[in-house]
C-alpha positions in Angstrom: 0.0 0.0 0.0 3.0 2.3 0.0 3.4 2.1 -3.8 3.3 5.5 -5.5 0.0 6.1 -7.3 1.0 9.4 -8.8 2.8 12.7 -8.2 0.8 15.9 -7.9 2.7 19.2 -7.9 5.7 17.7 -6.0 3.4 15.7 -3.7 3.8 11.9 -3.7 0.4 10.2 -3.4 0.2 6.6 -2.1 -2.9 4.6 -1.3 -2.5 5.3 2.4 -2.2 9.0 1.8 -5.3 8.9 -0.4 -7.2 7.2 2.5 -5.8 9.9 4.9 -6.8 12.8 2.6 -10.3 11.4 2.0 -10.7 10.9 5.8 -9.6 14.4 6.5 -11.9 15.8 3.9 -14.9 13.9 5.4 -14.0 14.9 8.9 -13.8 18.6 7.8 -17.0 18.3 5.7 -19.0 17.7 8.9 -18.6 21.3 9.8 -20.1 22.5 6.5 -23.0 20.1 7.1 -23.6 21.5 10.5 -23.3 25.1 9.2 -25.8 24.4 6.5 -28.3 22.8 8.9 -28.0 25.7 11.4 -28.5 28.3 8.7 -31.5 26.4 7.2 -33.3 25.9 10.6 -32.1 29.3 12.0 -31.0 27.5 15.3 -27.9 25.5 16.2 -28.4 21.9 15.3 -26.1 18.8 15.0 -27.6 16.7 12.3 -26.9 12.9 12.3 -24.9 13.3 9.1 -22.4 15.3 11.2 -21.8 12.3 13.5 -21.7 9.9 10.5 -19.1 12.0 8.8 -17.2 12.2 12.1 -17.0 8.5 12.4 -16.1 7.7 8.8 -13.5 10.5 8.7 -12.0 9.4 12.0 -11.8 5.8 11.0 -10.1 6.6 7.7 -7.6 9.0 9.3 -7.0 6.5 12.1 -6.3 3.8 9.6 -3.8 6.1 7.9 -2.0 6.8 11.1 -2.0 3.2 12.3 -1.0 1.4 9.1 0.1 4.0 6.7 2.3 6.2 8.9 2.6 4.4 12.2 2.3 7.7 14.1 1.2 7.5 17.8 0.2 11.2 17.9 -2.2 10.9 15.0 -3.6 7.7 16.5 -4.4 9.4 19.8 -5.7 12.5 18.0 -8.2 10.5 15.9 -9.2 7.7 18.3 -11.0 9.9 20.9 -13.3 11.8 18.5 -14.2 8.5 16.9 -15.4 7.1 20.2 -17.3 10.2 21.1 -19.0 10.3 17.7 -19.9 6.6 17.9 -21.3 7.1 21.4 -23.5 10.0 20.2 -24.9 7.9 17.3 -25.5 5.1 19.7 -27.4 7.3 22.2 -29.4 8.9 19.4 -30.5 5.6 17.9 -31.3 4.2 21.3 -33.5 7.1 22.3 -34.8 8.2 18.9 -38.6 8.4 18.6 -39.9 7.3 15.2 -41.1 10.1 13.0 -44.8 10.3 12.7 -46.2 11.7 9.4 -49.8 12.9 9.6 -51.9 14.0 6.6 -52.0 17.7 6.1 -48.8 18.1 8.1 -46.1 20.7 7.4 -44.3 18.3 5.1 -47.1 18.6 2.6 -47.1 22.4 2.3 
């Protein structure tokens, strides 16, 4: 997995680096999702997609730091947010009330 895929403006891209970059992009994208949801609803919200992006981004960057780079600082930095995000998803799914759609409700306007 350390074979060079390609060079981009002096940057050497390997499969592990690609996994790390995609993970970093997904972990960063969660803030844009949260920003969009907050602006749309005009109140601060943390949509579930924020937590899913957190988990996937953390797992991908954690994989990069464990197997691609073997960097203990990166492992510690990514392991904690992953567990917090997974816990938040677990709590949400355990306590989530099913959505009830009634005829003539706001979703039909």
